[in-house]
C-alpha positions as CSV (number, residue, x, y, z in Angstrom):
1,M,-10.3,7.8,-42.7
2,Q,-13.1,6.6,-39.5
3,V,-12.7,4.7,-37.0
4,E,-14.7,1.6,-38.2
5,L,-12.8,1.7,-41.2
6,I,-9.9,1.5,-39.7
7,L,-10.8,-1.3,-36.8
8,L,-11.8,-3.2,-40.7
9,I,-9.0,-2.6,-42.0
10,L,-6.7,-3.8,-39.0
11,S,-9.2,-7.2,-38.2
12,L,-8.0,-8.3,-41.5
13,L,-4.8,-7.9,-42.0
14,F,-4.8,-9.7,-38.2
15,F,-7.0,-12.7,-39.6
16,V,-4.5,-12.6,-42.8
17,S,-2.0,-12.4,-40.8
18,I,-3.2,-15.4,-38.1
19,F,-3.4,-17.4,-41.4
20,A,-0.2,-17.0,-42.9
21,D,1.2,-18.5,-39.5
22,K,-1.0,-21.4,-40.0
23,I,1.1,-21.5,-43.4
24,G,4.5,-21.2,-41.9
25,Y,4.1,-24.1,-39.5
26,K,2.6,-26.7,-41.7
27,Y,5.3,-26.0,-44.5
28,G,8.3,-24.6,-42.3
29,V,8.6,-21.0,-43.2
30,P,9.2,-18.4,-40.3
31,A,5.8,-17.3,-40.1
32,L,7.3,-13.6,-39.1
33,L,8.0,-13.5,-42.6
34,L,4.5,-13.9,-43.9
35,F,3.6,-11.7,-41.6
36,L,5.9,-9.4,-43.2
37,A,4.3,-10.2,-46.5
38,V,0.9,-9.3,-45.7
39,G,2.5,-6.3,-44.3
40,M,4.0,-5.4,-47.8
41,F,0.7,-7.1,-49.6
42,F,-1.5,-4.1,-47.4
43,G,0.4,-1.1,-47.2
44,S,-0.2,2.1,-49.5
45,A,3.3,1.6,-52.1
46,T,2.0,-2.2,-53.4
47,M,-2.7,-1.8,-53.3
48,G,-2.1,2.3,-54.1
49,S,0.0,1.8,-57.1
50,L,-2.5,-1.0,-57.7
51,F,-5.6,-0.3,-56.6
52,G,-5.3,3.7,-56.4
53,K,-5.6,4.6,-52.8
54,V,-6.8,2.3,-50.5
55,G,-3.1,1.1,-48.7
56,V,-2.7,1.1,-45.1
57,Q,-0.3,4.5,-44.3
58,I,1.6,5.0,-40.7
59,D,3.1,7.9,-39.2
60,I,6.3,7.3,-37.9
61,E,5.5,9.3,-34.8
62,N,2.7,6.5,-34.4
63,A,5.1,3.5,-35.2
64,Q,7.7,4.8,-33.1
65,A,4.9,4.6,-29.9
66,L,3.5,1.1,-31.0
67,S,7.2,-0.3,-31.4
68,T,8.4,1.2,-27.7
69,V,5.4,-0.7,-26.2
70,A,6.1,-4.0,-28.4
71,M,9.6,-3.8,-27.6
72,C,8.6,-3.6,-23.8
73,I,6.1,-6.3,-24.7
74,I,8.8,-8.5,-26.2
75,L,11.6,-8.5,-23.9
76,F,9.5,-8.9,-20.5
77,T,7.7,-11.7,-21.6
78,G,11.1,-13.1,-22.7
79,G,12.4,-12.7,-19.3
80,M,9.4,-14.2,-17.3
81,E,10.1,-17.4,-20.1
82,T,13.6,-17.7,-18.8
83,K,14.1,-20.0,-15.8
84,L,17.1,-19.1,-13.6
85,S,17.7,-23.2,-12.9
86,D,18.1,-23.3,-16.7
87,I,20.7,-20.8,-17.5
88,K,22.7,-21.2,-14.3
89,S,25.2,-23.4,-16.0
90,V,25.2,-20.9,-19.5
91,L,25.4,-17.5,-17.6
92,A,28.8,-16.2,-18.1
93,P,29.3,-17.4,-21.6
94,G,25.3,-16.5,-22.4
95,I,26.4,-13.1,-20.9
96,T,29.2,-12.7,-23.0
97,L,27.6,-13.2,-26.2
98,A,24.7,-10.9,-24.6
99,T,27.4,-8.0,-24.1
100,L,30.7,-8.3,-25.9
101,G,29.3,-10.8,-29.1
102,V,26.7,-7.9,-30.1
103,M,29.3,-5.3,-29.7
104,L,32.0,-7.2,-31.4
105,T,29.4,-8.1,-34.5
106,C,28.6,-4.0,-34.0
107,V,32.3,-3.5,-35.1
108,F,32.9,-6.0,-37.3
109,T,30.1,-5.2,-40.1
110,G,29.9,-1.1,-39.6
111,V,33.8,-1.4,-40.4
112,I,32.8,-3.6,-43.3
113,I,30.1,-1.3,-44.5
114,Y,32.1,1.9,-44.3
115,F,34.6,0.7,-46.5
116,L,32.3,-1.9,-48.7
117,F,30.0,2.3,-49.1
118,G,33.2,3.8,-50.1
119,W,33.9,1.2,-52.4
120,I,31.0,1.0,-54.4
121,N,29.5,4.6,-53.6
122,A,26.1,2.9,-53.5
123,V,24.6,5.5,-51.6
124,A,26.4,8.1,-50.3
125,S,29.9,8.1,-48.9
126,V,29.3,7.5,-45.0
127,S,31.0,8.3,-42.0
128,I,32.4,5.5,-39.9
129,W,30.3,6.2,-36.9
130,L,26.9,6.1,-39.6
131,A,28.6,2.8,-40.5
132,L,28.3,1.3,-37.1
133,L,25.2,3.6,-36.6
134,M,23.7,1.2,-39.3
135,A,25.2,-2.2,-38.1
136,A,24.0,-1.6,-34.5
137,T,20.4,-2.0,-35.5
138,M,20.8,-5.7,-36.8
139,S,24.0,-6.9,-33.8
140,S,21.1,-8.6,-32.0
141,T,19.8,-12.1,-32.2
142,D,15.6,-12.3,-32.0
143,S,14.6,-15.4,-29.9
144,A,11.5,-15.3,-31.1
145,S,12.0,-15.3,-34.5
146,V,14.8,-18.1,-33.4
147,F,12.4,-20.3,-31.0
148,S,9.5,-20.1,-33.8
149,V,11.4,-21.8,-36.3
150,L,12.9,-24.6,-33.6
151,R,8.4,-25.3,-32.4
152,T,7.4,-25.4,-36.0
153,N,9.9,-28.2,-36.6
154,G,10.1,-29.9,-33.0
155,I,13.5,-29.6,-32.6
156,G,16.1,-29.7,-29.3
157,L,19.4,-28.7,-29.1
158,K,22.1,-30.8,-27.1
159,H,24.8,-29.9,-25.3
160,N,22.4,-27.3,-23.5
161,L,22.4,-24.9,-26.0
162,R,18.3,-24.3,-25.6
163,P,18.9,-22.3,-23.0
164,L,22.3,-21.1,-23.6
165,L,20.7,-19.3,-26.9
166,E,17.6,-18.2,-24.5
167,L,19.5,-16.4,-22.5
168,E,22.0,-14.8,-25.2
169,S,18.7,-14.2,-27.6
170,G,16.7,-12.7,-24.4
171,A,19.3,-10.4,-22.4
172,N,21.8,-9.5,-26.3
173,D,18.8,-7.2,-27.2
174,P,19.6,-4.2,-24.3
175,M,23.5,-3.7,-25.1
176,A,22.2,-3.3,-29.3
177,Y,20.0,-0.6,-28.3
178,V,22.4,1.2,-25.6
179,L,24.5,0.8,-29.1
180,T,22.6,2.3,-30.9
181,T,20.9,5.0,-29.0
182,T,24.6,6.4,-28.0
183,L,25.2,6.1,-31.7
184,I,22.2,8.3,-32.7
185,G,23.2,11.0,-30.9
186,V,26.7,11.3,-32.2
187,V,25.7,10.8,-35.8
188,I,22.5,13.7,-35.3
189,N,25.4,15.8,-32.9
190,T,28.1,16.2,-35.8
191,H,28.4,18.2,-38.5
192,T,29.7,16.4,-40.9
193,I,29.2,12.4,-42.4
194,V,31.7,12.6,-44.5
195,G,35.0,10.6,-43.6
196,L,35.7,10.1,-40.3
197,T,34.0,12.3,-37.8
198,E,36.1,14.9,-36.1
199,G,35.6,15.3,-31.6
200,V,34.5,12.2,-31.2
201,T,35.9,9.8,-28.9
202,A,34.9,6.1,-28.0
203,L,35.7,6.9,-24.1
204,P,32.1,8.4,-23.7
205,I,30.5,5.8,-25.3
206,I,31.7,3.3,-23.1
207,Q,31.1,5.0,-20.3
208,N,27.4,5.6,-21.4
209,I,27.3,2.5,-22.1
210,V,28.2,0.9,-18.9
211,I,26.5,3.4,-16.9
212,Q,23.3,2.2,-18.6
213,L,24.2,-1.0,-17.9
214,V,24.7,-1.1,-14.4
215,M,21.3,1.2,-13.8
216,G,19.5,-0.8,-16.5
217,T,20.0,-4.0,-14.0
218,V,19.9,-2.8,-11.1
219,L,16.1,-1.3,-11.9
220,G,15.4,-3.9,-12.9
221,F,16.2,-5.8,-10.1
222,A,14.8,-3.5,-7.0
223,F,11.6,-2.6,-9.2
224,G,11.0,-7.2,-9.5
225,E,11.3,-7.5,-6.1
226,G,9.4,-5.1,-5.2
227,L,6.6,-6.1,-6.8
228,V,6.6,-9.9,-5.9
229,L,6.7,-8.5,-2.6
230,L,3.7,-6.5,-3.5
231,M,1.5,-9.4,-5.3
232,R,2.7,-12.0,-1.9
233,R,1.0,-8.7,0.5
234,V,-2.1,-7.6,-1.9
235,K,-4.9,-10.0,-2.4
236,L,-7.2,-8.3,-5.6
237,G,-10.6,-8.2,-5.1
238,N,-10.6,-9.8,-9.0
239,E,-8.8,-12.3,-10.2
240,S,-8.6,-10.9,-13.7
241,L,-6.1,-7.6,-12.8
242,Y,-3.0,-9.7,-12.2
243,P,-2.3,-10.1,-15.8
244,I,-3.2,-6.3,-16.5
245,M,-1.2,-4.9,-12.8
246,I,1.8,-7.1,-13.8
247,L,1.8,-5.2,-17.5
248,T,1.3,-1.9,-15.7
249,A,4.6,-2.2,-14.0
250,C,6.0,-3.6,-17.3
251,I,5.8,0.1,-18.4
252,F,6.1,1.3,-15.2
253,I,9.9,-0.1,-15.0
254,F,10.2,1.3,-18.5
255,A,9.2,5.2,-17.6
256,V,11.4,5.2,-14.1
257,T,14.4,4.1,-15.4
258,Y,14.1,6.2,-18.9
259,Y,13.6,9.0,-16.5
260,L,17.1,8.2,-13.9
261,Q,19.0,7.4,-17.2
262,G,19.7,3.8,-17.3
263,N,18.7,1.5,-19.3
264,T,14.9,0.6,-20.0
265,Y,15.1,-2.4,-22.2
266,L,17.6,-4.2,-20.3
267,A,15.5,-3.0,-17.2
268,V,12.6,-4.5,-18.6
269,Y,13.6,-7.9,-19.4
270,V,15.8,-8.3,-15.4
271,G,12.7,-7.3,-13.7
272,G,10.6,-10.1,-16.1
273,L,13.3,-12.6,-14.7
274,I,13.0,-11.2,-11.5
275,I,9.1,-11.4,-11.7
276,G,9.2,-15.1,-13.6
277,N,11.3,-16.7,-11.4
278,N,8.6,-16.0,-8.0
279,K,5.5,-17.3,-7.4
280,F,2.5,-15.2,-7.3
281,T,-1.0,-15.8,-7.5
282,R,-2.4,-16.8,-11.0
283,K,1.0,-17.0,-12.6
284,R,0.0,-19.6,-15.2
285,Q,-3.1,-17.3,-16.5
286,T,-0.2,-14.2,-16.4
287,R,2.3,-15.9,-18.6
288,S,0.0,-17.2,-21.2
289,F,-1.3,-13.4,-21.7
290,F,1.9,-12.3,-21.8
291,N,2.5,-14.8,-24.5
292,G,0.1,-13.7,-26.4
293,L,0.6,-10.3,-25.6
294,A,4.0,-11.3,-27.1
295,W,3.1,-12.6,-30.6
296,L,0.8,-10.3,-31.1
297,S,4.0,-8.0,-30.1
298,Q,5.7,-9.1,-33.7
299,L,2.9,-9.8,-35.7
300,V,2.6,-5.6,-34.7
301,M,6.2,-4.9,-35.4
302,F,6.2,-7.1,-38.8
303,L,3.2,-5.9,-40.6
304,M,4.2,-2.2,-39.4
305,L,7.4,-3.2,-41.4
306,G,5.3,-4.5,-44.7
307,L,3.4,-1.0,-44.3
308,M,6.1,1.3,-44.5
309,V,8.3,-0.4,-46.9
310,N,8.3,0.9,-50.2
311,P,9.2,-1.8,-52.8
312,S,10.1,0.4,-55.9
313,E,13.0,2.0,-53.2
314,L,14.4,-1.4,-53.0
315,L,14.2,-2.2,-56.9
316,N,17.3,0.0,-57.2
317,Y,20.5,-2.2,-57.7
318,R,22.4,0.8,-55.9
319,V,20.3,-0.3,-52.7
320,W,19.8,-4.2,-52.9
321,V,23.1,-5.2,-54.1
322,P,24.9,-3.6,-50.6
323,C,22.4,-4.9,-48.9
324,L,22.8,-8.5,-50.1
325,I,26.6,-7.9,-49.6
326,I,25.8,-6.8,-45.9
327,S,24.0,-9.6,-45.4
328,V,26.2,-12.1,-46.0
329,V,29.3,-10.5,-44.0
330,M,26.2,-11.2,-41.3
331,I,25.9,-14.4,-41.9
332,F,28.6,-15.7,-42.4
333,I,31.9,-13.1,-41.1
334,S,30.8,-10.7,-38.3
335,R,28.6,-14.1,-36.5
336,P,30.7,-16.6,-37.2
337,L,34.3,-14.4,-35.8
338,S,32.6,-12.3,-32.8
339,V,31.0,-16.3,-31.7
340,W,34.2,-17.3,-32.0
341,L,36.3,-15.3,-29.8
342,C,33.4,-15.1,-27.5
343,M,33.8,-18.4,-26.7
344,L,38.0,-18.8,-26.4
345,P,37.3,-18.8,-22.8
346,F,34.7,-21.9,-22.4
347,R,36.4,-25.1,-24.1
348,Q,34.0,-27.0,-23.1
349,Y,31.5,-26.2,-26.7
350,H,33.4,-27.9,-29.0
351,Q,33.4,-26.3,-33.0
352,R,30.5,-28.0,-33.8
353,D,28.5,-25.9,-31.3
354,R,29.9,-22.6,-32.0
355,L,29.5,-23.4,-35.6
356,M,25.5,-23.7,-34.6
357,L,25.6,-20.6,-32.2
358,S,27.3,-18.3,-35.1
359,W,24.8,-19.5,-37.7
360,V,21.6,-18.9,-35.1
361,G,21.6,-14.8,-35.8
362,L,18.1,-14.9,-36.6
363,K,16.9,-10.9,-37.3
364,G,13.9,-10.1,-36.0
365,A,11.5,-7.2,-34.7
366,V,13.9,-5.7,-32.7
367,P,15.9,-4.2,-36.2
368,I,12.4,-2.6,-37.1
369,I,12.5,-0.8,-33.9
370,F,16.0,0.7,-34.0
371,A,15.6,1.2,-37.8
372,I,11.8,3.6,-37.1
373,M,13.8,4.8,-34.3
374,C,16.7,6.4,-36.8
375,K,14.4,7.6,-38.3
376,A,12.1,9.1,-35.8
377,Q,14.9,11.1,-34.5
378,G,16.3,12.7,-37.8
379,V,19.4,10.4,-38.5
380,P,21.0,11.0,-41.4
381,F,20.1,8.9,-44.2
382,A,17.5,6.8,-42.2
383,D,15.3,5.4,-45.3
384,M,18.6,3.8,-46.3
385,I,19.2,2.7,-42.9
386,F,16.0,1.3,-42.8
387,N,15.6,-0.2,-46.4
388,V,19.0,-2.0,-45.7
389,V,17.1,-3.4,-42.0
390,F,14.6,-4.3,-44.1
391,L,16.4,-6.7,-47.2
392,C,19.2,-8.3,-43.8
393,T,15.2,-9.0,-42.1
394,I,14.4,-10.9,-45.3
395,V,18.2,-12.6,-46.3
396,S,18.4,-14.2,-42.5
397,L,15.1,-15.5,-42.2
398,L,14.8,-16.8,-45.7
399,V,18.7,-18.2,-45.1
400,Q,19.4,-18.7,-41.7
401,G,15.0,-19.0,-40.8
402,T,14.7,-22.3,-43.2
403,S,18.4,-23.9,-42.9
404,L,18.1,-24.1,-39.0
405,T,17.2,-27.4,-38.4
406,W,18.9,-28.8,-41.1
407,M,21.8,-27.1,-39.8
408,A,21.2,-28.9,-36.4
409,R,20.8,-32.1,-37.9
410,K,23.8,-31.7,-40.2
411,L,26.5,-30.3,-37.3
412,N,24.3,-34.2,-35.8
413,L,23.2,-31.1,-32.5
414,D,19.5,-32.2,-32.6
415,T,17.2,-34.0,-30.7
416,P,13.5,-34.6,-30.0
417,R,12.2,-32.0,-28.2
418,P,10.3,-32.3,-24.8
419,E,6.5,-33.3,-24.7
420,E,5.4,-29.6,-23.9
421,R,2.8,-30.9,-20.9
422,S,-0.4,-28.1,-21.7
423,L,-3.8,-29.3,-20.2
424,E,-5.4,-29.5,-23.4
425,H,-8.8,-31.1,-21.7
426,F,-8.4,-29.8,-18.2
427,D,-7.7,-25.8,-17.9
428,M,-7.5,-25.9,-14.3
429,D,-5.4,-23.9,-11.8
430,L,-2.7,-25.9,-10.5
431,P,0.4,-24.6,-8.8
432,D,3.8,-24.3,-10.7
433,E,4.9,-27.9,-8.6
434,I,2.0,-29.8,-9.5
435,Q,1.4,-28.3,-13.2
436,S,5.2,-29.2,-14.2
437,S,3.9,-32.9,-13.0
438,A,0.3,-32.8,-14.4
439,R,-0.1,-34.8,-17.5
440,E,-3.1,-35.3,-20.1
441,V,-3.3,-39.4,-20.9
442,E,-5.9,-40.6,-22.8
443,V,-7.6,-43.9,-22.7
444,T,-6.0,-47.2,-25.5
445,E,-7.1,-50.8,-26.3
446,R,-3.9,-51.8,-24.5
447,M,-4.4,-49.6,-21.0
448,L,-7.4,-51.9,-21.1
449,E,-6.4,-55.1,-22.1
450,T,-5.9,-56.0,-18.3
451,G,-9.1,-55.2,-17.2
452,N,-11.8,-51.6,-17.7
453,T,-11.4,-50.5,-13.9
454,L,-9.6,-48.2,-12.3
455,R,-7.9,-51.1,-10.2
456,E,-7.1,-53.1,-13.3
457,I,-5.3,-50.8,-15.1
458,K,-1.2,-50.5,-14.5
459,I,-0.5,-48.0,-13.0
460,P,3.1,-46.8,-11.9
461,P,3.8,-46.0,-9.0
462,H,4.0,-42.7,-6.9
463,T,0.8,-41.8,-9.4
464,L,-2.6,-40.6,-9.1
465,I,-5.4,-40.3,-11.3
466,I,-7.6,-37.8,-10.0
467,M,-10.4,-36.4,-12.5
468,V,-11.0,-38.2,-15.9
469,R,-13.6,-37.1,-19.1
470,R,-15.3,-38.4,-21.2
471,G,-17.1,-36.4,-23.8
472,E,-18.7,-33.5,-22.1
473,D,-18.5,-35.0,-18.4
474,F,-15.8,-34.8,-15.9
475,F,-16.1,-37.2,-12.2
476,V,-13.3,-38.7,-9.7
477,P,-12.7,-42.4,-10.6
478,T,-12.2,-45.0,-7.8
479,G,-10.8,-47.8,-7.4
480,T,-14.2,-49.6,-9.1
481,S,-14.5,-46.6,-11.9
482,T,-15.3,-48.3,-15.5
483,L,-13.1,-47.2,-18.5
484,Q,-13.9,-46.8,-21.7
485,K,-11.5,-46.7,-24.9
486,G,-11.1,-42.6,-25.5
487,D,-11.5,-41.3,-21.9
488,Q,-9.2,-38.2,-20.9
489,L,-7.4,-39.3,-17.4
490,L,-6.3,-36.3,-15.8
491,V,-2.9,-37.6,-14.2
492,I,-0.2,-36.2,-11.6
493,S,2.9,-39.0,-10.8
494,D,6.2,-36.8,-8.9
495,S,9.6,-37.5,-9.5
496,D,10.1,-41.7,-9.3
497,A,7.4,-42.7,-11.9
498,E,9.1,-39.7,-14.6
499,Q,10.7,-42.6,-16.4
500,T,8.1,-45.4,-15.9
501,Y,5.1,-42.8,-17.0
502,Q,5.3,-43.7,-21.0
503,H,4.6,-47.1,-20.2
504,M,0.8,-45.5,-20.0
505,I,1.2,-43.1,-23.2
506,S,2.8,-45.9,-25.2
507,D,0.8,-48.4,-27.4
508,A,0.8,-51.4,-29.5
509,E,1.9,-48.9,-32.8
510,E,5.1,-47.4,-31.2
511,E,6.3,-50.6,-29.8
512,A,5.0,-52.5,-33.5
513,Q,7.2,-49.7,-35.2
514,W,10.3,-50.0,-32.8
515,R,10.2,-53.5,-33.3
516,A,10.7,-53.2,-37.4
517,D,13.1,-51.0,-37.2
518,M,15.5,-53.6,-35.0
519,R,14.1,-55.8,-37.6
520,A,15.4,-53.0,-40.3
521,K,19.1,-52.7,-37.9
522,A,19.6,-56.5,-38.3
523,R,19.0,-57.2,-41.8
524,H,22.0,-54.0,-42.8
525,R,24.1,-55.6,-40.1
526,F,23.6,-59.4,-41.9
527,Y,24.4,-58.1,-45.7
528,R,27.2,-55.5,-44.7
529,L,28.6,-59.0,-42.8
530,T,28.1,-61.6,-45.3
531,A,29.3,-58.5,-48.0
532,W,32.4,-58.7,-46.0
533,M,32.4,-62.1,-46.0
534,H,32.5,-62.6,-49.8
535,K,35.4,-60.1,-49.8
536,R,37.3,-62.3,-47.8
537,S,36.5,-65.2,-49.7
């Protein structure tokens, strides 16, 4: 196939997927599920059957290489976006869920899979190790899937659950990875997969897991601190090279940790965590750069899964029936049971909190990568594992992804998501301390009621208007500058002005809505009082 044709097909795939994300944002459908559907439609199994040999094919070696790079970027970005100040209060429960929770989910699901396949003889009688491997590939929670759903619906979570889920979903992939790689070695090195495998003990597996986790943490921390020190002392001539240097460091951390027998993905996550919580040049542009790369990696992974799947295999009841049962087991048994056991020492989380944590077990790109890894390593029944992962990911996105906000509201744990303070009309590189307090305010008629000059409008204390945008023109205002409706103000305020800032952006419509709500509540109370008095009489 010509390079130009490959690029044309890839560009069309990306265009369709991006507009699919727009549709998902509008109707509340997880965007990653739409990416998956696009990949399935353009795959060789679908397009080939409809229009001949025009579908897109991808071999397993390229798929594994792409998935490795994508996984590094996703985890590194997750580490950079995690703030230590936010997760400090949830560090203990988050790490417990990310390690012990993943292991318990793997064990519970693996045991049920072992007896399930032995009972219905769906594909073959599998060993307990192969069943555990199948469970390990799906034992982690995908952070990108969870927070893309929360972002789509504009919802937050009470009781500090959001940073807890952020820490767990970002840090549990390394544990799932070490379980998957360890069990792949066990399955491949055994001579039979029927019944219990002899000659395999749990002690070497536990030792390998502990060594990889410790090495990954230490190397990730060391390389992260070293890169921060390097960036503070070295000034590059071209500022565009800073994000490239950090991307190079991400790949470097992964490769070196691999040769030092550590957990590569854990090292990448810890390295991103250290780098993201330190100050360095062009940090805002670097974070934006990695956010775009992370979304591109998610898009590529789901497109690749759709391209690799064969829909005809999924129509066999010996495949989709056990897959649906496994999905139900993971959603309603394994995940809730592991969360309940892990949260026993943390009494500050009530029953509603644990139910919400149990429901947030979305699958995403990570199980796809692990399933591809199984196929690339020649694991017995790798196609079966791939189909199971595919269907379980679909069910998770459909069931949990579409009902996540409904569950939060049902448990009374939803709260309005804090407004994202992005500068749309003033694209400026400000220090993080100033960037977090910088906002854009549009001048309204209510703000001009007391006058149309800067000194006449009501400005909260400790607040400074440093720039005005009118159309395509910018100017620095003075006290006598005349403002017009629709002007964009760049406002900087300190923490003391945080509460009074809302007075600048509230308008008459918001106040009218508040008064209407109060009148409705008053009428409701009056009707209830009248009904009570009538009943008493």
